[in-house]
KOLGU-4560 file (N, C-alpha, C; in nm, 3 decimals, padded with zeros to 5 digits):
<recs>
<n_xx: 16.939 n_yy: 04.889 n_zz: 12.579 ca_xx: 17.095 ca_yy: 04.831 ca_zz: 12.550 c_xx: 17.170 c_yy: 04.890 c_zz: 12.569 mol: A seq: 1 type: MET>
<n_xx: 17.230 n_yy: 04.781 n_zz: 12.723 ca_xx: 17.320 ca_yy: 04.869 ca_zz: 12.803 c_xx: 17.466 c_yy: 04.837 c_zz: 12.796 mol: A seq: 2 type: GLU>
<n_xx: 17.528 n_yy: 04.786 n_zz: 12.696 ca_xx: 17.653 ca_yy: 04.711 ca_zz: 12.659 c_xx: 17.755 c_yy: 04.732 c_zz: 12.737 mol: A seq: 3 type: LEU>
<n_xx: 17.781 n_yy: 04.925 n_zz: 12.714 ca_xx: 17.927 ca_yy: 04.945 ca_zz: 12.727 c_xx: 17.828 c_yy: 05.014 c_zz: 12.906 mol: A seq: 4 type: LEU>
<n_xx: 17.992 n_yy: 05.018 n_zz: 12.989 ca_xx: 17.925 ca_yy: 05.109 ca_zz: 13.095 c_xx: 18.039 c_yy: 05.237 c_zz: 13.033 mol: A seq: 5 type: SER>
<n_xx: 18.043 n_yy: 05.352 n_zz: 13.162 ca_xx: 18.031 ca_yy: 05.500 ca_zz: 13.093 c_xx: 18.178 c_yy: 05.515 c_zz: 13.115 mol: A seq: 6 type: LYS>
<n_xx: 18.329 n_yy: 05.435 n_zz: 13.154 ca_xx: 18.404 ca_yy: 05.481 ca_zz: 13.121 c_xx: 18.453 c_yy: 05.419 c_zz: 12.994 mol: A seq: 7 type: SER>
<n_xx: 18.347 n_yy: 05.308 n_zz: 12.973 ca_xx: 18.428 ca_yy: 05.240 ca_zz: 12.804 c_xx: 18.370 c_yy: 05.303 c_zz: 12.683 mol: A seq: 8 type: ARG>
<n_xx: 18.218 n_yy: 05.352 n_zz: 12.693 ca_xx: 18.252 ca_yy: 05.463 ca_zz: 12.617 c_xx: 18.283 c_yy: 05.596 c_zz: 12.609 mol: A seq: 9 type: LYS>
<n_xx: 18.353 n_yy: 05.673 n_zz: 12.623 ca_xx: 18.476 ca_yy: 05.763 ca_zz: 12.650 c_xx: 18.539 c_yy: 05.692 c_zz: 12.607 mol: A seq: 10 type: ALA>
<n_xx: 18.581 n_yy: 05.574 n_zz: 12.536 ca_xx: 18.727 ca_yy: 05.564 ca_zz: 12.498 c_xx: 18.631 c_yy: 05.498 c_zz: 12.389 mol: A seq: 11 type: LYS>
<n_xx: 18.525 n_yy: 05.517 n_zz: 12.323 ca_xx: 18.524 ca_yy: 05.446 ca_zz: 12.156 c_xx: 18.573 c_yy: 05.540 c_zz: 12.109 mol: A seq: 12 type: THR>
<n_xx: 18.528 n_yy: 05.706 n_zz: 12.150 ca_xx: 18.611 ca_yy: 05.803 ca_zz: 12.021 c_xx: 18.714 c_yy: 05.804 c_zz: 12.042 mol: A seq: 13 type: LYS>
<n_xx: 18.808 n_yy: 05.741 n_zz: 12.109 ca_xx: 18.949 ca_yy: 05.722 ca_zz: 12.093 c_xx: 19.007 c_yy: 05.567 c_zz: 11.978 mol: A seq: 14 type: PHE>
<n_xx: 18.966 n_yy: 05.542 n_zz: 12.009 ca_xx: 18.969 ca_yy: 05.391 ca_zz: 11.990 c_xx: 18.929 c_yy: 05.284 c_zz: 11.898 mol: A seq: 15 type: TYR>
<n_xx: 18.922 n_yy: 05.255 n_zz: 11.779 ca_xx: 18.837 ca_yy: 05.163 ca_zz: 11.748 c_xx: 18.784 c_yy: 05.005 c_zz: 11.802 mol: A seq: 16 type: LEU>
<n_xx: 18.665 n_yy: 05.000 n_zz: 11.773 ca_xx: 18.618 ca_yy: 04.909 ca_zz: 11.945 c_xx: 18.572 c_yy: 04.803 c_zz: 11.796 mol: A seq: 17 type: ILE>
<n_xx: 18.631 n_yy: 04.653 n_zz: 11.817 ca_xx: 18.584 ca_yy: 04.556 ca_zz: 11.719 c_xx: 18.518 c_yy: 04.463 c_zz: 11.860 mol: A seq: 18 type: LEU>
<n_xx: 18.359 n_yy: 04.428 n_zz: 11.772 ca_xx: 18.311 ca_yy: 04.308 ca_zz: 11.908 c_xx: 18.283 c_yy: 04.250 c_zz: 11.854 mol: A seq: 19 type: TYR>
<n_xx: 18.267 n_yy: 04.090 n_zz: 11.893 ca_xx: 18.233 ca_yy: 03.990 ca_zz: 11.810 c_xx: 18.103 c_yy: 03.932 c_zz: 11.870 mol: A seq: 20 type: VAL>
<n_xx: 18.081 n_yy: 03.925 n_zz: 11.780 ca_xx: 17.948 ca_yy: 03.844 ca_zz: 11.829 c_xx: 17.962 c_yy: 03.709 c_zz: 11.757 mol: A seq: 21 type: ILE>
<n_xx: 17.874 n_yy: 03.642 n_zz: 11.822 ca_xx: 17.882 ca_yy: 03.437 ca_zz: 11.813 c_xx: 17.709 c_yy: 03.440 c_zz: 11.772 mol: A seq: 22 type: LYS>
<n_xx: 17.661 n_yy: 03.376 n_zz: 11.676 ca_xx: 17.574 ca_yy: 03.362 ca_zz: 11.602 c_xx: 17.524 c_yy: 03.204 c_zz: 11.629 mol: A seq: 23 type: THR>
<n_xx: 17.405 n_yy: 03.192 n_zz: 11.605 ca_xx: 17.321 ca_yy: 03.047 ca_zz: 11.666 c_xx: 17.403 c_yy: 02.945 c_zz: 11.531 mol: A seq: 24 type: LYS>
<n_xx: 17.414 n_yy: 02.971 n_zz: 11.467 ca_xx: 17.519 ca_yy: 02.847 ca_zz: 11.382 c_xx: 17.700 c_yy: 02.882 c_zz: 11.424 mol: A seq: 25 type: PHE>
<n_xx: 17.737 n_yy: 02.920 n_zz: 11.519 ca_xx: 17.920 ca_yy: 02.896 ca_zz: 11.557 c_xx: 17.993 c_yy: 03.024 c_zz: 11.488 mol: A seq: 26 type: LYS>
<n_xx: 17.951 n_yy: 03.087 n_zz: 11.383 ca_xx: 17.975 ca_yy: 03.174 ca_zz: 11.286 c_xx: 18.013 c_yy: 03.357 c_zz: 11.368 mol: A seq: 27 type: LYS>
<n_xx: 18.109 n_yy: 03.325 n_zz: 11.386 ca_xx: 18.156 ca_yy: 03.484 ca_zz: 11.460 c_xx: 18.202 c_yy: 03.599 c_zz: 11.382 mol: A seq: 28 type: GLU>
<n_xx: 18.101 n_yy: 03.713 n_zz: 11.414 ca_xx: 18.056 ca_yy: 03.812 ca_zz: 11.317 c_xx: 18.196 c_yy: 03.936 c_zz: 11.379 mol: A seq: 29 type: ILE>
<n_xx: 18.223 n_yy: 04.004 n_zz: 11.318 ca_xx: 18.323 ca_yy: 04.128 ca_zz: 11.399 c_xx: 18.224 c_yy: 04.278 c_zz: 11.366 mol: A seq: 30 type: ILE>
<n_xx: 18.219 n_yy: 04.336 n_zz: 11.459 ca_xx: 18.208 ca_yy: 04.457 ca_zz: 11.470 c_xx: 18.272 c_yy: 04.587 c_zz: 11.474 mol: A seq: 31 type: ILE>
<n_xx: 18.260 n_yy: 04.698 n_zz: 11.367 ca_xx: 18.376 ca_yy: 04.780 ca_zz: 11.423 c_xx: 18.276 c_yy: 04.958 c_zz: 11.356 mol: A seq: 32 type: LYS>
<n_xx: 18.285 n_yy: 05.018 n_zz: 11.411 ca_xx: 18.235 ca_yy: 05.133 ca_zz: 11.314 c_xx: 18.272 c_yy: 05.171 c_zz: 11.177 mol: A seq: 33 type: PRO>
<n_xx: 18.135 n_yy: 05.151 n_zz: 11.106 ca_xx: 18.181 ca_yy: 05.143 ca_zz: 10.963 c_xx: 18.042 c_yy: 05.290 c_zz: 10.881 mol: A seq: 34 type: CYS>
<n_xx: 18.084 n_yy: 05.329 n_zz: 10.735 ca_xx: 18.000 ca_yy: 05.346 ca_zz: 10.683 c_xx: 17.856 c_yy: 05.306 c_zz: 10.621 mol: A seq: 35 type: ASN>
<n_xx: 17.786 n_yy: 05.367 n_zz: 10.548 ca_xx: 17.657 ca_yy: 05.307 ca_zz: 10.472 c_xx: 17.691 c_yy: 05.183 c_zz: 10.383 mol: A seq: 36 type: LEU>
<n_xx: 17.808 n_yy: 05.199 n_zz: 10.301 ca_xx: 17.874 ca_yy: 05.138 ca_zz: 10.200 c_xx: 17.918 c_yy: 04.974 c_zz: 10.260 mol: A seq: 37 type: LYS>
<n_xx: 17.928 n_yy: 05.042 n_zz: 10.337 ca_xx: 18.042 ca_yy: 04.843 ca_zz: 10.431 c_xx: 17.952 c_yy: 04.817 c_zz: 10.464 mol: A seq: 38 type: GLN>
<n_xx: 17.856 n_yy: 04.917 n_zz: 10.616 ca_xx: 17.732 ca_yy: 04.811 ca_zz: 10.670 c_xx: 17.622 c_yy: 04.736 c_zz: 10.497 mol: A seq: 39 type: LEU>
<n_xx: 17.595 n_yy: 04.854 n_zz: 10.485 ca_xx: 17.527 ca_yy: 04.744 ca_zz: 10.341 c_xx: 17.608 c_yy: 04.648 c_zz: 10.281 mol: A seq: 40 type: ALA>
<n_xx: 17.727 n_yy: 04.656 n_zz: 10.246 ca_xx: 17.773 ca_yy: 04.542 ca_zz: 10.177 c_xx: 17.801 c_yy: 04.331 c_zz: 10.297 mol: A seq: 41 type: ALA>
<n_xx: 17.778 n_yy: 04.394 n_zz: 10.426 ca_xx: 17.766 ca_yy: 04.318 ca_zz: 10.554 c_xx: 17.653 c_yy: 04.247 c_zz: 10.549 mol: A seq: 42 type: SER>
<n_xx: 17.584 n_yy: 04.326 n_zz: 10.459 ca_xx: 17.420 ca_yy: 04.228 ca_zz: 10.479 c_xx: 17.394 c_yy: 04.221 c_zz: 10.334 mol: A seq: 43 type: TYR>
<n_xx: 17.528 n_yy: 04.263 n_zz: 10.194 ca_xx: 17.461 ca_yy: 04.172 ca_zz: 10.108 c_xx: 17.349 c_yy: 04.236 c_zz: 10.030 mol: A seq: 44 type: GLY>
<n_xx: 17.314 n_yy: 04.350 n_zz: 10.026 ca_xx: 17.235 ca_yy: 04.446 ca_zz: 09.961 c_xx: 17.358 c_yy: 04.554 c_zz: 09.919 mol: A seq: 45 type: VAL>
<n_xx: 17.182 n_yy: 04.600 n_zz: 09.855 ca_xx: 17.310 ca_yy: 04.770 ca_zz: 09.818 c_xx: 17.287 c_yy: 04.925 c_zz: 09.882 mol: A seq: 46 type: SER>
<n_xx: 17.359 n_yy: 05.016 n_zz: 09.909 ca_xx: 17.323 ca_yy: 05.079 ca_zz: 09.950 c_xx: 17.234 c_yy: 05.147 c_zz: 10.007 mol: A seq: 47 type: PRO>
<n_xx: 17.148 n_yy: 05.172 n_zz: 09.872 ca_xx: 16.998 ca_yy: 05.231 ca_zz: 09.830 c_xx: 16.873 c_yy: 05.110 c_zz: 09.931 mol: A seq: 48 type: LYS>
<n_xx: 16.906 n_yy: 05.015 n_zz: 09.889 ca_xx: 16.840 ca_yy: 04.936 ca_zz: 09.995 c_xx: 16.840 c_yy: 04.937 c_zz: 10.102 mol: A seq: 49 type: VAL>
<n_xx: 16.959 n_yy: 04.924 n_zz: 10.201 ca_xx: 17.030 ca_yy: 04.991 ca_zz: 10.316 c_xx: 16.868 c_yy: 05.102 c_zz: 10.349 mol: A seq: 50 type: LEU>
<n_xx: 16.940 n_yy: 05.169 n_zz: 10.284 ca_xx: 16.898 ca_yy: 05.377 ca_zz: 10.340 c_xx: 16.705 c_yy: 05.315 c_zz: 10.339 mol: A seq: 51 type: ARG>
<n_xx: 16.658 n_yy: 05.185 n_zz: 10.294 ca_xx: 16.528 ca_yy: 05.201 ca_zz: 10.261 c_xx: 16.507 c_yy: 05.152 c_zz: 10.393 mol: A seq: 52 type: THR>
<n_xx: 16.555 n_yy: 05.044 n_zz: 10.451 ca_xx: 16.540 ca_yy: 04.933 ca_zz: 10.538 c_xx: 16.569 c_yy: 05.061 c_zz: 10.709 mol: A seq: 53 type: TRP>
<n_xx: 16.663 n_yy: 05.124 n_zz: 10.691 ca_xx: 16.668 ca_yy: 05.194 ca_zz: 10.804 c_xx: 16.594 c_yy: 05.340 c_zz: 10.804 mol: A seq: 54 type: LEU>
<n_xx: 16.574 n_yy: 05.395 n_zz: 10.714 ca_xx: 16.426 ca_yy: 05.459 ca_zz: 10.712 c_xx: 16.281 c_yy: 05.542 c_zz: 10.822 mol: A seq: 55 type: LYS>
<n_xx: 16.245 n_yy: 05.381 n_zz: 10.842 ca_xx: 16.131 ca_yy: 05.381 ca_zz: 10.975 c_xx: 16.186 c_yy: 05.435 c_zz: 11.069 mol: A seq: 56 type: PRO>
<n_xx: 16.320 n_yy: 05.346 n_zz: 11.111 ca_xx: 16.465 ca_yy: 05.325 ca_zz: 11.224 c_xx: 16.535 c_yy: 05.461 c_zz: 11.241 mol: A seq: 57 type: HIS>
<n_xx: 16.513 n_yy: 05.562 n_zz: 11.148 ca_xx: 16.582 ca_yy: 05.659 ca_zz: 11.206 c_xx: 16.610 c_yy: 05.716 c_zz: 11.329 mol: A seq: 58 type: GLN>
<n_xx: 16.473 n_yy: 05.763 n_zz: 11.387 ca_xx: 16.456 ca_yy: 05.847 ca_zz: 11.496 c_xx: 16.558 c_yy: 05.743 c_zz: 11.629 mol: A seq: 59 type: GLN>
<n_xx: 16.566 n_yy: 05.626 n_zz: 11.611 ca_xx: 16.628 ca_yy: 05.509 ca_zz: 11.758 c_xx: 16.767 c_yy: 05.539 c_zz: 11.729 mol: A seq: 60 type: PHE>
<n_xx: 16.823 n_yy: 05.543 n_zz: 11.610 ca_xx: 16.945 ca_yy: 05.508 ca_zz: 11.520 c_xx: 17.044 c_yy: 05.652 c_zz: 11.580 mol: A seq: 61 type: ILE>
<n_xx: 16.958 n_yy: 05.721 n_zz: 11.527 ca_xx: 17.000 ca_yy: 05.902 ca_zz: 11.540 c_xx: 17.112 c_yy: 05.882 c_zz: 11.430 mol: A seq: 62 type: GLY>
<n_xx: 17.139 n_yy: 06.080 n_zz: 11.414 ca_xx: 17.219 ca_yy: 06.101 ca_zz: 11.307 c_xx: 17.394 c_yy: 06.019 c_zz: 11.338 mol: A seq: 63 type: GLN>
<n_xx: 17.444 n_yy: 06.043 n_zz: 11.242 ca_xx: 17.598 ca_yy: 06.024 ca_zz: 11.232 c_xx: 17.683 c_yy: 06.113 c_zz: 11.275 mol: A seq: 64 type: ARG>
<n_xx: 17.742 n_yy: 06.025 n_zz: 11.319 ca_xx: 17.895 ca_yy: 06.153 ca_zz: 11.337 c_xx: 17.948 c_yy: 06.167 c_zz: 11.239 mol: A seq: 65 type: LYS>
<n_xx: 18.000 n_yy: 06.260 n_zz: 11.126 ca_xx: 18.069 ca_yy: 06.246 ca_zz: 11.004 c_xx: 18.008 c_yy: 06.159 c_zz: 10.895 mol: A seq: 66 type: GLY>
<n_xx: 18.091 n_yy: 05.980 n_zz: 10.916 ca_xx: 18.050 ca_yy: 05.909 ca_zz: 10.816 c_xx: 18.013 c_yy: 05.817 c_zz: 10.873 mol: A seq: 67 type: TYR>
<n_xx: 18.084 n_yy: 05.763 n_zz: 11.011 ca_xx: 18.081 ca_yy: 05.678 ca_zz: 11.041 c_xx: 17.929 c_yy: 05.628 c_zz: 11.088 mol: A seq: 68 type: LYS>
<n_xx: 17.874 n_yy: 05.484 n_zz: 11.151 ca_xx: 17.745 ca_yy: 05.504 ca_zz: 11.216 c_xx: 17.891 c_yy: 05.432 c_zz: 11.323 mol: A seq: 69 type: TYR>
<n_xx: 17.813 n_yy: 05.463 n_zz: 11.498 ca_xx: 17.921 ca_yy: 05.464 ca_zz: 11.601 c_xx: 17.905 c_yy: 05.331 c_zz: 11.641 mol: A seq: 70 type: SER>
<n_xx: 17.937 n_yy: 05.265 n_zz: 11.694 ca_xx: 17.922 ca_yy: 05.117 ca_zz: 11.793 c_xx: 17.744 c_yy: 05.058 c_zz: 11.825 mol: A seq: 71 type: PHE>
<n_xx: 17.700 n_yy: 05.213 n_zz: 11.943 ca_xx: 17.592 ca_yy: 05.221 ca_zz: 11.995 c_xx: 17.473 c_yy: 05.253 c_zz: 11.849 mol: A seq: 72 type: GLU>
<n_xx: 17.480 n_yy: 05.317 n_zz: 11.743 ca_xx: 17.409 ca_yy: 05.291 ca_zz: 11.640 c_xx: 17.424 c_yy: 05.218 c_zz: 11.590 mol: A seq: 73 type: GLN>
<n_xx: 17.528 n_yy: 05.124 n_zz: 11.531 ca_xx: 17.517 ca_yy: 04.976 ca_zz: 11.495 c_xx: 17.435 c_yy: 04.886 c_zz: 11.614 mol: A seq: 74 type: LEU>
<n_xx: 17.408 n_yy: 04.845 n_zz: 11.739 ca_xx: 17.374 ca_yy: 04.807 ca_zz: 11.783 c_xx: 17.204 c_yy: 04.803 c_zz: 11.775 mol: A seq: 75 type: LEU>
<n_xx: 17.138 n_yy: 04.940 n_zz: 11.793 ca_xx: 17.029 ca_yy: 04.932 ca_zz: 11.743 c_xx: 17.007 c_yy: 04.861 c_zz: 11.603 mol: A seq: 76 type: VAL>
<n_xx: 17.086 n_yy: 04.893 n_zz: 11.494 ca_xx: 17.049 ca_yy: 04.865 ca_zz: 11.358 c_xx: 17.069 c_yy: 04.722 c_zz: 11.411 mol: A seq: 77 type: ILE>
<n_xx: 17.136 n_yy: 04.635 n_zz: 11.452 ca_xx: 17.093 ca_yy: 04.522 ca_zz: 11.489 c_xx: 17.021 c_yy: 04.465 c_zz: 11.541 mol: A seq: 78 type: PHE>
<n_xx: 16.943 n_yy: 04.512 n_zz: 11.602 ca_xx: 16.782 ca_yy: 04.507 ca_zz: 11.655 c_xx: 16.702 c_yy: 04.536 c_zz: 11.632 mol: A seq: 79 type: ASP>
<n_xx: 16.663 n_yy: 04.718 n_zz: 11.509 ca_xx: 16.580 ca_yy: 04.675 ca_zz: 11.485 c_xx: 16.565 c_yy: 04.566 c_zz: 11.324 mol: A seq: 80 type: LYS>
<n_xx: 16.701 n_yy: 04.587 n_zz: 11.241 ca_xx: 16.660 ca_yy: 04.479 ca_zz: 11.138 c_xx: 16.756 c_yy: 04.407 c_zz: 11.101 mol: A seq: 81 type: ILE>
<n_xx: 16.758 n_yy: 04.332 n_zz: 11.192 ca_xx: 16.906 ca_yy: 04.163 ca_zz: 11.220 c_xx: 17.044 c_yy: 04.181 c_zz: 11.258 mol: A seq: 82 type: GLY>
<n_xx: 17.072 n_yy: 04.059 n_zz: 11.245 ca_xx: 17.189 ca_yy: 04.068 ca_zz: 11.258 c_xx: 17.264 c_yy: 04.074 c_zz: 11.109 mol: A seq: 83 type: LEU>
<n_xx: 17.388 n_yy: 04.093 n_zz: 11.128 ca_xx: 17.503 ca_yy: 04.078 ca_zz: 10.963 c_xx: 17.455 c_yy: 03.937 c_zz: 10.890 mol: A seq: 84 type: LEU>
<n_xx: 17.464 n_yy: 03.891 n_zz: 10.862 ca_xx: 17.588 ca_yy: 03.774 ca_zz: 10.740 c_xx: 17.698 c_yy: 03.769 c_zz: 10.737 mol: A seq: 85 type: GLN>
<n_xx: 17.764 n_yy: 03.869 n_zz: 10.705 ca_xx: 17.926 ca_yy: 03.931 ca_zz: 10.707 c_xx: 17.972 c_yy: 03.996 c_zz: 10.771 mol: A seq: 86 type: HIS>
<n_xx: 18.133 n_yy: 03.998 n_zz: 10.821 ca_xx: 18.147 ca_yy: 04.099 ca_zz: 10.896 c_xx: 18.213 c_yy: 04.208 c_zz: 10.894 mol: A seq: 87 type: SER>
<n_xx: 18.200 n_yy: 04.352 n_zz: 10.928 ca_xx: 18.249 ca_yy: 04.378 ca_zz: 10.823 c_xx: 18.367 c_yy: 04.434 c_zz: 10.834 mol: A seq: 88 type: ILE>
<n_xx: 18.388 n_yy: 04.477 n_zz: 10.652 ca_xx: 18.549 ca_yy: 04.504 ca_zz: 10.623 c_xx: 18.607 c_yy: 04.615 c_zz: 10.643 mol: A seq: 89 type: ALA>
</recs>
């Protein structure tokens, strides 16, 4: 899943990336680096439930850098457990 060029990947460390996904229901969802609590709220579940969902896919997602999941990690999460119900706040 290669959505960003190498030069764009270098910029992700310095700039906040907002990515808009148009779902099949014509709804736009804004994606940006976030922590577990924000991601759980976007899925409409508790952080404990989301942690349980992510545990089998941890080797594909990788270790977080600090407290937030990176943009690339979020794309892997969406591929493994599905798209969000709400935009990331």
